[in-house]
C-alpha positions in Angstrom: 0.0 0.0 0.0 1.2 3.5 -0.7 1.2 6.4 1.6 -2.3 7.4 2.8 -3.7 3.8 2.6 -4.2 3.7 -1.2 -2.9 0.9 -3.2 -1.1 2.1 -6.4 -1.4 0.0 -9.5 0.6 0.6 -12.6 -0.8 -0.8 -15.8 1.6 -2.8 -17.8 2.0 -1.9 -21.5 1.3 -4.7 -24.0 4.2 -6.9 -24.7 5.5 -7.3 -28.3 4.0 -10.3 -30.0 7.5 -11.9 -30.2 7.7 -12.3 -26.4 5.8 -15.6 -25.6 5.6 -17.7 -22.6 7.4 -20.5 -24.5 10.1 -18.2 -25.3 10.4 -16.8 -21.9 10.6 -20.4 -20.5 13.4 -21.2 -23.0 15.2 -18.1 -21.9 14.7 -19.2 -18.2 16.3 -22.5 -18.9 19.2 -20.9 -20.6 19.7 -18.6 -17.7 19.6 -21.5 -15.3 22.3 -23.3 -17.3 24.5 -20.3 -17.3 24.1 -19.9 -13.5 24.9 -23.5 -13.0 28.0 -23.2 -15.1 29.2 -20.0 -13.2 28.5 -21.6 -9.9 30.6 -24.7 -10.9 33.4 -22.3 -12.1 33.4 -20.3 -8.8 33.3 -23.6 -6.8 36.3 -24.8 -8.7 38.4 -21.8 -7.8 37.2 -22.1 -4.2 38.4 -25.8 -4.1 41.6 -24.9 -5.9 42.7 -22.1 -3.6 40.8 -23.1 -0.4 39.8 -19.4 0.2 37.6 -16.6 -1.0 38.5 -14.3 -4.0 39.3 -11.4 -1.5 41.6 -13.8 0.4 43.4 -14.9 -2.8 43.7 -11.2 -3.9 45.3 -10.4 -0.4 47.7 -13.2 -0.7 48.7 -12.0 -4.1 49.1 -8.4 -2.9 51.6 -9.5 -0.2 53.3 -11.8 -2.5 52.4 -15.0 -0.4 52.1 -16.9 -3.6 53.3 -17.0 -7.2 51.4 -14.6 -9.5 51.1 -17.2 -12.2 48.5 -18.8 -12.7 46.8 -17.2 -9.5 46.6 -13.7 -10.8 44.8 -15.0 -14.1 42.6 -17.2 -12.0 41.6 -14.2 -9.8 40.6 -12.3 -12.8 38.5 -15.2 -14.1 37.1 -15.8 -10.7 36.0 -12.1 -10.3 34.5 -12.1 -13.8 32.5 -15.2 -12.9 31.2 -13.6 -9.8 30.3 -10.4 -11.6 28.5 -12.5 -14.3 26.6 -14.6 -11.7 25.3 -11.4 -10.2 24.1 -10.3 -13.7 22.6 -13.7 -14.3 20.7 -13.4 -11.0 19.3 -10.2 -12.0 18.3 -11.5 -15.4 16.6 -14.6 -13.6 14.5 -12.2 -11.5 13.4 -10.2 -14.6 12.5 -13.5 -16.4 10.6 -14.7 -13.2 8.6 -11.4 -13.2 7.9 -11.7 -16.9 6.8 -15.4 -16.5 4.3 -14.3 -13.7 3.0 -11.4 -16.0 2.5 -13.9 -18.9 0.6 -16.5 -16.8 -1.7 -14.3 -14.8 
């Protein structure tokens, strides 16, 4: 409810005809597969280094370990974390769109 006790409703504009429930479900499956891949990638780095990315970066900063290949792995690990955040946002948008199409 909005301020003053009134519920606000915003009308959704019509979707383009190319956006179908089947298409959104396929997109959802693609996003889920990407999320699984990214989680596996991140878990692989966590197993390999037995620490978090921030800890690996700290170790690299203070030269507690050789830069190669850890430095390259840290970049890839950070990219995977960034991409996972984007995939999760995309997933929430697809979930919203699925609800919109099935109501």
